[in-house]
C-alpha positions in Angstrom: -79.6 1.2 -21.8 -82.0 0.3 -19.1 -85.6 1.5 -18.7 -87.2 1.9 -15.3 -90.8 3.2 -14.8 -92.6 4.5 -11.8 -96.3 5.2 -12.6 -96.3 7.6 -15.5 -92.5 8.4 -15.2 -90.0 6.6 -17.3 -86.3 6.8 -16.5 -83.6 5.8 -19.0 -80.3 4.9 -17.6 -77.1 5.0 -19.7 -73.9 3.3 -18.7 -71.3 5.9 -17.8 -68.0 5.0 -19.4 -64.7 5.5 -17.7 -63.9 8.2 -20.3 -66.5 10.4 -18.7 -64.9 10.1 -15.3 -61.5 10.7 -16.7 -62.7 13.9 -18.4 -64.3 15.1 -15.2 -61.1 14.2 -13.3 -59.0 16.2 -15.8 -61.3 19.2 -15.4 -61.2 19.0 -11.6 -57.4 18.7 -11.6 -57.0 21.7 -14.0 -59.3 23.8 -11.7 -57.2 22.7 -8.7 -54.0 23.7 -10.4 -55.4 27.0 -11.4 -56.6 27.7 -7.9 -53.3 26.6 -6.3 -51.3 28.8 -8.6 -53.6 31.9 -8.5 -54.3 32.2 -4.8 -52.1 34.2 -2.6 -53.1 32.9 0.8 -52.4 29.5 2.4 -56.1 28.5 2.7 -56.7 29.0 -1.0 -53.7 27.0 -2.0 -54.8 24.2 0.3 -58.3 24.2 -1.4 -56.6 23.8 -4.8 -54.5 20.9 -3.5 -57.6 19.2 -2.2 -59.3 19.6 -5.6 -56.3 17.9 -7.2 -56.4 15.0 -4.7 -60.1 14.5 -5.3 -59.4 14.4 -9.0 -56.8 11.8 -8.5 -59.2 9.8 -6.3 -61.9 10.0 -8.9 -59.4 8.7 -11.5 -58.4 5.8 -9.3 -62.0 4.7 -8.6 -62.9 5.1 -12.3 -59.9 2.9 -13.3 -61.1 0.1 -11.1 -64.7 0.3 -12.4 -64.3 -2.4 -15.0 -64.3 -5.2 -12.4 -67.6 -4.8 -10.5 -66.9 -7.5 -7.9 -63.5 -6.1 -7.0 -63.1 -3.7 -4.1 -59.5 -2.5 -4.9 -60.8 0.8 -6.4 -62.9 1.6 -3.3 -60.1 0.7 -1.0 -57.6 2.8 -2.9 -60.2 5.7 -2.9 -60.6 5.3 0.9 -56.9 5.4 1.3 -56.6 8.6 -0.7 -59.4 10.2 1.4 -57.6 9.2 4.6 -54.3 10.7 3.3 -56.1 13.9 2.2 -57.7 14.3 5.6 -54.3 13.9 7.3 -52.7 16.3 4.9 -55.5 18.9 5.5 -55.2 18.6 9.3 -51.4 19.0 9.2 -51.5 21.9 6.7 -54.1 23.8 8.7 -52.1 23.3 11.9 -49.1 24.7 10.1 -51.1 27.6 8.7 -52.4 28.4 12.2 -48.9 28.5 13.6 -47.8 30.7 10.7 -50.7 33.0 11.4 -49.7 33.2 15.1 -46.1 34.0 14.2 -46.6 36.5 11.4 -50.3 37.6 11.9 -51.1 36.9 8.2 -51.7 33.9 5.9 -50.7 35.7 2.7 -47.8 33.9 1.1 -46.4 37.1 -0.4 -46.1 38.8 3.0 -44.7 35.7 4.7 -42.0 35.5 2.1 -41.1 39.2 2.5 -41.1 38.9 6.3 -38.7 36.0 6.1 -35.9 38.2 4.6 
């Protein structure tokens, strides 16, 4: 625990353990799975996938938190962010082409139009 004071304000800092990050990561991943399963349009499913990727990214960075002078966690996180950006760009381009073809982004209607 570390105390820091500015004038009459006193701030107390507690060390955040990796367990806190892992719990937050599990919650984010669960929300992402729920969104991806429950949404019926392509954009909603993509938002759920992005939440799951961000949860994995948080988990990777929290795992490398134990060594403060190591940059592997930040580099792995940066790599995951780059992959997520490329995945989003590709998926939005595919969703745009599907919209041009079928005039809808609803997955149910696209599946029924395919038959």
